[in-house]
N, C-alpha and C positions, 0 to 999 in steps of 0.2 A: 188385136184389141179385144177384150172380154165382151161377150154379148150380154144383153140385159138379162136373159135367161140364166146365163152362167153366174152372173153376180147374185141373183136371187137364190140360186141353189146353194152358193157358198155361204150366204147369210143364214139361210135356214140350217145348214149344217152346224154353223158356229153357235146358233141359238140352242140347238138340240144338245150340243156338247156341253154348253154352260149349264143347261138344266140338269144334265146327267151328273155334273160335278156337285151342284148344289144339293140335289137329292141324295147323292152318296154321302156327302158331308153331314147333312142333317140326320141321316139314318145312323151314321157312325156314333153320333152323340148319345143316342138312346141305347147303344149296346153296351154289355158289360166291358169295362176297360176304357170306355169312351171318356171324353173330357169332362162332361157334366153328367155322367151316367145316372139316368133317372131323375135328374134335378132340373130339367128344362122348364117344367111348368110348376114348380113349387112357389108358394106365396112369398117366401124370403129364403135367403141362403145362410143366415147367421142364427145361431142359438146360444143364449147365455144360460148355463146350467149351474145351479147352486150344488155344492158338494161339501162333504166333511171328511176328515182324515180317518177313514174306516175301510176295511177290506171290501166292503160291498161295492165300492166304485172303482175297484182295480180294473175291471174290464174296460170301463170308460177311459181311464188313463192309458191303458195299453193301446186301445183303438186310436186315440189321438197320437200316440207315439208312432204307430204304424200308418198313420194318415188315412185310416178307413173313412172317416167322415169327409175329409178333404177330397178323396177319390170320388165319393158319391156326390160331391157338389155342395157340401155343408161346411161352414166354418163354425166350429164349436169352441166356445170359450168356457173354461171351468172357473167358477167363482167361489172361493172358499167362504163358508158360513160359520158363524159362532154358534148357531143352534138350528135345530130343525124348524122350530116355530118361526125363527127369523127368516129362514129360507122361504117358507110359505108366505110370509108377510111381504116379501119382496117381489112375488110374482106380479107381472104386469107393470112393474116399475123398472127394477134393475135386473130382474131375471125373467126367462121365458119358461124354464123347466127347473124343478128342484128335486133333490134326493131327500127322502125322509123315511123313517120306519112306517110301516102300514098303520101301526097303532096311532101314530101322530096324525097321519093323513086322515084316518077314518074319524079321529076325534075332532079334527078341524071341520070336517064335512058336517058332523053332527052339530057343531057350533055355528054352522051357517055359511062356511066358506065353500064356494062352487069350484070344485076341482074335477079334472079328468085324469085318470091314471094313464100313464104312457109306457110303462114297462115295469116288470119285476126286476129288482136288482139282486137280491140275495135270499137264500133259504138256509136255515140252520143246519149244520152237520155236527158230528160229535165234538163236543168241547169247543165249539165256535162261539158259544155264549155260555157262561157258567157262573156259579157262586164260588168266589175265591177268598181264601182267608190266610193270613200270616200266623194265626193262632193254631199251633200244632194240636191242641186238644179239640178244636172244632173241625172234626174230620168226618162228620156225617150230619145230614140235614136235621135230624131229630135230636141232636146234642144240646141245642139251645131253644128253649120254648118261647123266649122273648127276644129274638135276634134283632140287633141293630145293623141294618144293611144299607150300604151306599148304593145309590142308583143315580144315573144321569138325569132322570126325571121320574117323579112319582106317578106320572100319567102316561108313561111310555111302556115299550115292550119289556124292559127290565123288570119293573114292578109286576107287570101282568103275568109273565112266565114264572117269576120267582114265587109269586103266591100260588100258582097252579101246582108247581113242583113241591113246595113245602107243605101244601095241603095234603098232597098224597102221602107225605111222610108223617102226617098227624099234627102238624103245627097249625094252630088257629090263625087264620089270616089277620084277624083283628089285633093279634099280639105281635105282628111284625112291624117294626119301626123303621120306616124308609127315611134315609137322609140324603137329600139331593146334593150332588156335587159333580164337577166335570171328571171324566175318567182319569185325567192326568193328576188329579188330587187324591185319588182313592188309595194309592199305595201308602202315602204318608198318613192318611186317616186310619188305615188298619195298623200300621206300626206304632201309632200313638194311642191305640186303643179307643179312639173316637168311635169306631164302628167295629163290629165283630167280623164282618165279611163285606165283600163288594160284588155286586153283579157287574161282570165285565164282558167285553167282547175281544176278539183278536184285533190287533196285536198286543193289546194291554195285558191279556191273560199270560201270554208267553213272556212278555217283559217283566211282569212282577214275579213270575216263577223263577226266572233267571236271576233276578236281582236280589230277591229276598228269600228264595226257597218256599214261597207261598204254595199252598196245595189247593186243589179243587175240592170243594165240600160236596158239590153235586153239579153235574151237567144240568142246564136248565132247558136242554132240548131233548128231553126223555119223557116217556109216558104220555100225557096229554099234549105236550108241546114238541113231540119228536117231528123232525123235518119241518119245523114251524116257518112259515113265510115271514121274513124279517123286514125287508125294506123294498122300496121302489121309487119310481120317478113319476112326477105329476106336473101338469100345467093347469093354469086357471081355465075354467070352462069357456071363458070369453076368448082366450088366446087359442084354445083348441078349436072352437067353432070357426075362428077366422083364419086358421092355418092348418087345415086337415091334411094337406098334401106334404107340408113340411114335416109334420109330426109323424106321418106314416113313413117317411123316408128315415126319420130318426129312429123309429122303432125297428125298421128293417136293418139298419146299420148296428143298432144295439143288439139285435139278435145274433148277428155275426160276431160281434165283440164278446158276447156271453158264451157263444159256442167255442170261440178261440180260447177263452179263459178256462172253460170246462175241460177242453182237450189238453191244456198245458198249465197245470196249476203251479208249476215251477215259475212260470212267467209272472203269476200273481205275487208269489213270494218275492220275486226279483224286484218288482216295481214299488213294492211297499215302502222301502227305505227312501224313495224319492219324494214321498209326500206325507209320510208319518214319522214321528220322532223315535225311530228304532234303527239299530244298526243292521247290517246285512246278516249277521249271524243269528240275531233274534227273528228276523223276517223269515229266514230259511226254516224255522221251527214252528211257525204258526199253523194252526189247524184251519183248513179252508173248507167251507161249506159248499153249497150248490148254487150255481148261477142259472136261474130259470131262463128259458128261451123265449117265453111268451107269457102274456097275461092269461091267467087261468081263473075264471070267476069262481069255481068250486073251491080251489085252493085258498083264494083270498077270503071267501065267505067264512072260512074256518076262523080267521082272525077276527072278523067282525062279530061273529057269534060268540066267541069266547069273551070279547069285550062286553057284549051285551049280558052274558051270564055273570060276569064280574062287576056289573053295574058301572063300567067305564063309559058306556053309551046309555042314553036315556031310553033307547029301544032298539029293536032290530034294524040294522042298516042293510039294504039291498045293494051289494057291491056291483051287480051287473049294471046298475044305473050310473056307475062311475067310469065304465069302460068306453072306449071309442066304439062308434056304431059298427055293428057287425062282428064284434068280438065274441067268440064262443069257446067253450071248453075243449 
């Protein structure tokens, strides 16, 4: 018959074993490859992100296909938006984070919207944004002194970079007539002579070239706009203050996604046809820019300063104030 001492020793051994199992299991969840890797203490495990059909968000699409967010403990839902302004307006209601050009984000901040930047999405490369025309005679930026140019928004990156590049070609900014329309309507506008040219981004540039023989009048990522920071992700300041760990995890996974896309730009071209209205042959020909790995205040200040110079902003905007605490160059 077991003695009292024997029973106590056996009970102690069982407790120690149980504690070891619990400790080991808890430790595993914090290691890379664990069930909720890094997500055990985040404020929430779901994020609704506003996106548009542009190359800029390809890394996000690839990351979701590869389950990078899911493996990190985040459930990410991509919500298509009709415009950048609409995406920003939906923050704190139907969206937690949204994609937009830096120009739009900074303009909204200047108008009083409180935002915190969560990542850079895209940086211009050769011919990733350009002035395109179906008019064979318009083959150089100085050919038309009063050009009618289609842009997706007169207050966005297209108008800003077009003015900068045409100015270096000797075209007076005041003589440029910008006509707003969606990218999808620009091809028809050029063919009907409603506009002389259109500021476009990929994959729309390659699509119009293949379908109409349009040519690039000028790359708008040259000279003062070379390697220009194009777009990024932002949350409302209220959401960012209330969910710092969740957004830190988002930025960490986004960095991996951006790195993967940078290492394999074929994957970017491959995923395009799944969310943009282009066939695989067109997608395979698009020019792909750069996917920055982190928020860089010096790089982003360049955008804000150009906006100030061009009177898009009422004064100088300090981009550092829009970054998560502790962000440095």
